[in-house]
N, CA, C and O atoms as a GROMACS GRO file, in nm:
protein
  300
    1MET      N    1  -0.702   0.634  -1.267
    1MET     CA    2  -0.666   0.718  -1.155
    1MET      C    3  -0.641   0.858  -1.210
    1MET      O    4  -0.546   0.881  -1.285
    2THR      N    5  -0.727   0.950  -1.173
    2THR     CA    6  -0.712   1.087  -1.220
    2THR      C    7  -0.634   1.170  -1.119
    2THR      O    8  -0.621   1.133  -1.002
    3HIS      N    9  -0.584   1.281  -1.166
    3HIS     CA   10  -0.511   1.371  -1.076
    3HIS      C   11  -0.602   1.421  -0.964
    3HIS      O   12  -0.557   1.437  -0.850
    4SER      N   13  -0.728   1.444  -0.995
    4SER     CA   14  -0.820   1.492  -0.891
    4SER      C   15  -0.844   1.385  -0.784
    4SER      O   16  -0.864   1.419  -0.667
    5HIS      N   17  -0.843   1.256  -0.823
    5HIS     CA   18  -0.855   1.149  -0.723
    5HIS      C   19  -0.732   1.146  -0.632
    5HIS      O   20  -0.744   1.125  -0.511
    6ILE      N   21  -0.616   1.167  -0.690
    6ILE     CA   22  -0.492   1.166  -0.611
    6ILE      C   23  -0.493   1.282  -0.512
    6ILE      O   24  -0.457   1.264  -0.396
    7ILE      N   25  -0.533   1.399  -0.558
    7ILE     CA   26  -0.540   1.516  -0.470
    7ILE      C   27  -0.644   1.493  -0.360
    7ILE      O   28  -0.621   1.528  -0.244
    8ALA      N   29  -0.758   1.433  -0.396
    8ALA     CA   30  -0.862   1.404  -0.297
    8ALA      C   31  -0.811   1.308  -0.190
    8ALA      O   32  -0.838   1.327  -0.072
    9TYR      N   33  -0.737   1.204  -0.232
    9TYR     CA   34  -0.679   1.110  -0.134
    9TYR      C   35  -0.587   1.184  -0.039
    9TYR      O   36  -0.596   1.168   0.083
   10HIS      N   37  -0.498   1.265  -0.094
   10HIS     CA   38  -0.402   1.339  -0.012
   10HIS      C   39  -0.473   1.430   0.087
   10HIS      O   40  -0.436   1.436   0.204
   11SER      N   41  -0.574   1.499   0.041
   11SER     CA   42  -0.650   1.588   0.128
   11SER      C   43  -0.719   1.510   0.240
   11SER      O   44  -0.716   1.551   0.356
   12CYS      N   45  -0.780   1.398   0.205
   12CYS     CA   46  -0.850   1.316   0.305
   12CYS      C   47  -0.755   1.259   0.410
   12CYS      O   48  -0.784   1.263   0.529
   13ILE      N   49  -0.642   1.206   0.366
   13ILE     CA   50  -0.549   1.144   0.461
   13ILE      C   51  -0.489   1.249   0.553
   13ILE      O   52  -0.471   1.224   0.672
   14LEU      N   53  -0.457   1.368   0.500
   14LEU     CA   54  -0.403   1.474   0.585
   14LEU      C   55  -0.508   1.525   0.684
   14LEU      O   56  -0.476   1.554   0.799
   15THR      N   57  -0.632   1.535   0.640
   15THR     CA   58  -0.740   1.576   0.730
   15THR      C   59  -0.759   1.473   0.840
   15THR      O   60  -0.772   1.508   0.958
   16TRP      N   61  -0.760   1.346   0.803
   16TRP     CA   62  -0.776   1.240   0.901
   16TRP      C   63  -0.663   1.243   1.004
   16TRP      O   64  -0.687   1.233   1.124
   17LEU      N   65  -0.539   1.256   0.956
   17LEU     CA   66  -0.426   1.258   1.048
   17LEU      C   67  -0.426   1.380   1.139
   17LEU      O   68  -0.386   1.372   1.255
   18SER      N   69  -0.471   1.494   1.087
   18SER     CA   70  -0.472   1.616   1.169
   18SER      C   71  -0.586   1.616   1.270
   18SER      O   72  -0.574   1.679   1.376
   19THR      N   73  -0.697   1.547   1.242
   19THR     CA   74  -0.809   1.544   1.335
   19THR      C   75  -0.803   1.424   1.430
   19THR      O   76  -0.879   1.420   1.527
   20LEU      N   77  -0.718   1.329   1.403
   20LEU     CA   78  -0.708   1.210   1.487
   20LEU      C   79  -0.680   1.241   1.634
   20LEU      O   80  -0.745   1.183   1.720
   21PRO      N   81  -0.585   1.329   1.666
   21PRO     CA   82  -0.559   1.358   1.808
   21PRO      C   83  -0.681   1.413   1.882
   21PRO      O   84  -0.699   1.384   2.001
   22ASN      N   85  -0.764   1.491   1.816
   22ASN     CA   86  -0.884   1.543   1.880
   22ASN      C   87  -0.991   1.435   1.894
   22ASN      O   88  -1.062   1.429   1.995
   23ALA      N   89  -1.003   1.351   1.793
   23ALA     CA   90  -1.106   1.247   1.795
   23ALA      C   91  -1.070   1.133   1.890
   23ALA      O   92  -1.156   1.082   1.961
   24LEU      N   93  -0.944   1.095   1.890
   24LEU     CA   94  -0.896   0.985   1.976
   24LEU      C   95  -0.768   1.029   2.047
   24LEU      O   96  -0.658   0.998   2.001
   25PRO      N   97  -0.781   1.101   2.158
   25PRO     CA   98  -0.662   1.154   2.226
   25PRO      C   99  -0.561   1.048   2.269
   25PRO      O  100  -0.442   1.076   2.276
   26ALA      N  101  -0.607   0.927   2.297
   26ALA     CA  102  -0.515   0.822   2.342
   26ALA      C  103  -0.441   0.755   2.226
   26ALA      O  104  -0.346   0.681   2.249
   27ALA      N  105  -0.482   0.781   2.104
   27ALA     CA  106  -0.418   0.718   1.988
   27ALA      C  107  -0.279   0.776   1.966
   27ALA      O  108  -0.259   0.897   1.973
   28LYS      N  109  -0.186   0.689   1.941
   28LYS     CA  110  -0.048   0.730   1.913
   28LYS      C  111  -0.020   0.713   1.764
   28LYS      O  112  -0.068   0.618   1.702
   29PRO      N  113   0.058   0.804   1.706
   29PRO     CA  114   0.095   0.787   1.564
   29PRO      C  115   0.178   0.659   1.547
   29PRO      O  116   0.263   0.627   1.630
   30VAL      N  117   0.153   0.590   1.440
   30VAL     CA  118   0.226   0.467   1.408
   30VAL      C  119   0.288   0.482   1.269
   30VAL      O  120   0.247   0.570   1.193
   31PRO      N  121   0.385   0.398   1.235
   31PRO     CA  122   0.448   0.410   1.103
   31PRO      C  123   0.349   0.403   0.987
   31PRO      O  124   0.372   0.467   0.884
   32ASN      N  125   0.240   0.329   1.001
   32ASN     CA  126   0.143   0.322   0.892
   32ASN      C  127   0.081   0.458   0.863
   32ASN      O  128   0.048   0.487   0.748
   33CYS      N  129   0.066   0.542   0.965
   33CYS     CA  130   0.015   0.677   0.942
   33CYS      C  131   0.111   0.755   0.853
   33CYS      O  132   0.069   0.826   0.762
   34HIS      N  133   0.238   0.741   0.879
   34HIS     CA  134   0.339   0.809   0.798
   34HIS      C  135   0.339   0.753   0.655
   34HIS      O  136   0.345   0.829   0.558
   35MET      N  137   0.332   0.621   0.644
   35MET     CA  138   0.334   0.559   0.511
   35MET      C  139   0.210   0.596   0.430
   35MET      O  140   0.217   0.606   0.308
   36ALA      N  141   0.097   0.616   0.498
   36ALA     CA  142  -0.026   0.653   0.427
   36ALA      C  143  -0.007   0.785   0.353
   36ALA      O  144  -0.068   0.807   0.248
   37CYS      N  145   0.076   0.872   0.407
   37CYS     CA  146   0.104   1.000   0.339
   37CYS      C  147   0.185   0.978   0.212
   37CYS      O  148   0.170   1.054   0.116
   38HIS      N  149   0.269   0.877   0.209
   38HIS     CA  150   0.353   0.851   0.091
   38HIS      C  151   0.276   0.785  -0.023
   38HIS      O  152   0.322   0.788  -0.137
   39ILE      N  153   0.161   0.727   0.006
   39ILE     CA  154   0.082   0.666  -0.102
   39ILE      C  155   0.048   0.771  -0.206
   39ILE      O  156   0.041   0.741  -0.326
   40TYR      N  157   0.028   0.894  -0.162
   40TYR     CA  158   0.004   1.006  -0.254
   40TYR      C  159   0.117   1.015  -0.358
   40TYR      O  160   0.091   1.027  -0.477
   41ASP      N  161   0.241   1.009  -0.311
   41ASP     CA  162   0.356   1.017  -0.401
   41ASP      C  163   0.359   0.898  -0.497
   41ASP      O  164   0.386   0.913  -0.616
   42TYR      N  165   0.331   0.779  -0.444
   42TYR     CA  166   0.334   0.659  -0.527
   42TYR      C  167   0.223   0.661  -0.632
   42TYR      O  168   0.243   0.615  -0.744
   43LEU      N  169   0.106   0.715  -0.595
   43LEU     CA  170  -0.002   0.726  -0.692
   43LEU      C  171   0.038   0.818  -0.807
   43LEU      O  172   0.008   0.789  -0.923
   44LYS      N  173   0.107   0.927  -0.775
   44LYS     CA  174   0.153   1.019  -0.880
   44LYS      C  175   0.258   0.952  -0.968
   44LYS      O  176   0.256   0.969  -1.090
   45LEU      N  177   0.348   0.876  -0.908
   45LEU     CA  178   0.458   0.816  -0.983
   45LEU      C  179   0.416   0.692  -1.062
   45LEU      O  180   0.455   0.675  -1.177
   46PHE      N  181   0.336   0.605  -1.000
   46PHE     CA  182   0.312   0.473  -1.056
   46PHE      C  183   0.169   0.444  -1.097
   46PHE      O  184   0.143   0.340  -1.158
   47GLY      N  185   0.076   0.532  -1.066
   47GLY     CA  186  -0.063   0.509  -1.104
   47GLY      C  187  -0.140   0.431  -1.000
   47GLY      O  188  -0.101   0.426  -0.884
   48PRO      N  189  -0.250   0.368  -1.041
   48PRO     CA  190  -0.337   0.296  -0.948
   48PRO      C  191  -0.262   0.189  -0.869
   48PRO      O  192  -0.169   0.125  -0.920
   49VAL      N  193  -0.303   0.171  -0.747
   49VAL     CA  194  -0.234   0.080  -0.656
   49VAL      C  195  -0.227  -0.062  -0.710
   49VAL      O  196  -0.125  -0.130  -0.691
   50HIS      N  197  -0.331  -0.109  -0.775
   50HIS     CA  198  -0.330  -0.249  -0.820
   50HIS      C  199  -0.221  -0.276  -0.923
   50HIS      O  200  -0.193  -0.392  -0.954
   51LEU      N  201  -0.159  -0.173  -0.977
   51LEU     CA  202  -0.050  -0.192  -1.073
   51LEU      C  203   0.085  -0.214  -1.006
   51LEU      O  204   0.178  -0.262  -1.071
   52TRP      N  205   0.097  -0.180  -0.877
   52TRP     CA  206   0.229  -0.190  -0.815
   52TRP      C  207   0.230  -0.253  -0.677
   52TRP      O  208   0.337  -0.261  -0.616
   53TRP      N  209   0.117  -0.297  -0.624
   53TRP     CA  210   0.120  -0.359  -0.492
   53TRP      C  211   0.180  -0.498  -0.501
   53TRP      O  212   0.199  -0.549  -0.612
   54CYS      N  213   0.211  -0.560  -0.390
   54CYS     CA  214   0.283  -0.688  -0.393
   54CYS      C  215   0.191  -0.809  -0.391
   54CYS      O  216   0.240  -0.920  -0.410
   55PHE      N  217   0.061  -0.794  -0.370
   55PHE     CA  218  -0.026  -0.911  -0.362
   55PHE      C  219  -0.022  -0.998  -0.487
   55PHE      O  220  -0.024  -1.120  -0.473
   56PRO      N  221  -0.018  -0.942  -0.608
   56PRO     CA  222  -0.008  -1.032  -0.724
   56PRO      C  223   0.117  -1.121  -0.720
   56PRO      O  224   0.112  -1.237  -0.762
   57PHE      N  225   0.228  -1.066  -0.671
   57PHE     CA  226   0.350  -1.145  -0.661
   57PHE      C  227   0.334  -1.254  -0.555
   57PHE      O  228   0.379  -1.367  -0.574
   58GLU      N  229   0.269  -1.220  -0.445
   58GLU     CA  230   0.245  -1.320  -0.341
   58GLU      C  231   0.153  -1.430  -0.394
   58GLU      O  232   0.170  -1.547  -0.361
   59HIS      N  233   0.057  -1.394  -0.476
   59HIS     CA  234  -0.033  -1.492  -0.538
   59HIS      C  235   0.046  -1.586  -0.629
   59HIS      O  236   0.025  -1.707  -0.627
   60LEU      N  237   0.138  -1.530  -0.707
   60LEU     CA  238   0.221  -1.611  -0.795
   60LEU      C  239   0.309  -1.706  -0.714
   60LEU      O  240   0.324  -1.823  -0.751
   61ILE      N  241   0.366  -1.658  -0.605
   61ILE     CA  242   0.449  -1.744  -0.521
   61ILE      C  243   0.367  -1.861  -0.468
   61ILE      O  244   0.416  -1.973  -0.460
   62GLY      N  245   0.241  -1.834  -0.432
   62GLY     CA  246   0.153  -1.942  -0.387
   62GLY      C  247   0.136  -2.049  -0.493
   62GLY      O  248   0.135  -2.168  -0.462
   63HIS      N  249   0.122  -2.007  -0.619
   63HIS     CA  250   0.110  -2.105  -0.728
   63HIS      C  251   0.241  -2.180  -0.747
   63HIS      O  252   0.240  -2.301  -0.770
   64LEU      N  253   0.352  -2.111  -0.739
   64LEU     CA  254   0.482  -2.176  -0.758
   64LEU      C  255   0.509  -2.280  -0.650
   64LEU      O  256   0.575  -2.381  -0.676
   65GLN      N  257   0.460  -2.256  -0.530
   65GLN     CA  258   0.483  -2.351  -0.421
   65GLN      C  259   0.414  -2.484  -0.446
   65GLN      O  260   0.454  -2.585  -0.388
   66HIS      N  261   0.314  -2.487  -0.531
   66HIS     CA  262   0.241  -2.611  -0.556
   66HIS      C  263   0.290  -2.686  -0.680
   66HIS      O  264   0.236  -2.791  -0.714
   67LEU      N  265   0.391  -2.633  -0.747
   67LEU     CA  266   0.445  -2.702  -0.864
   67LEU      C  267   0.529  -2.822  -0.821
   67LEU      O  268   0.600  -2.814  -0.721
   68PRO      N  269   0.521  -2.932  -0.896
   68PRO     CA  270   0.604  -3.048  -0.861
   68PRO      C  271   0.751  -3.018  -0.891
   68PRO      O  272   0.784  -2.964  -0.997
   69ILE      N  273   0.836  -3.053  -0.800
   69ILE     CA  274   0.981  -3.034  -0.818
   69ILE      C  275   1.052  -3.162  -0.774
   69ILE      O  276   0.994  -3.248  -0.709
   70ASN      N  277   1.179  -3.172  -0.812
   70ASN     CA  278   1.256  -3.290  -0.773
   70ASN      C  279   1.351  -3.260  -0.657
   70ASN      O  280   1.434  -3.344  -0.622
   71HIS      N  281   1.340  -3.143  -0.597
   71HIS     CA  282   1.421  -3.102  -0.482
   71HIS      C  283   1.570  -3.101  -0.512
   71HIS      O  284   1.651  -3.115  -0.420
   72LYS      N  285   1.608  -3.085  -0.639
   72LYS     CA  286   1.748  -3.074  -0.678
   72LYS      C  287   1.766  -2.939  -0.745
   72LYS      O  288   1.698  -2.908  -0.842
   73PHE      N  289   1.858  -2.861  -0.693
   73PHE     CA  290   1.882  -2.726  -0.742
   73PHE      C  291   1.931  -2.730  -0.887
   73PHE      O  292   2.025  -2.804  -0.919
   74GLY      N  293   1.869  -2.651  -0.973
   74GLY     CA  294   1.915  -2.638  -1.110
   74GLY      C  295   1.871  -2.748  -1.204
   74GLY      O  296   1.915  -2.751  -1.319
   75MET      N  297   1.788  -2.838  -1.161
   75MET     CA  298   1.746  -2.948  -1.248
   75MET      C  299   1.597  -2.942  -1.272
   75MET      O  300   1.542  -3.027  -1.343
   0.00000   0.00000   0.00000
């Protein structure tokens, strides 16, 4: 993930959000639109998304759910 890719993402998302009302007048802003702007900050802080998204953890939880257990806490 290069700095130029991060800047390009930020530019694209801001352009999309600013042109959305003209392209789709009935569309209402939703929290995901706001969060999409923060991905820029996270890319700068943490690098590529695959390094910090939660899907790998969800995948691990799926594996843990299939492990045999004895249904006794701490044993």
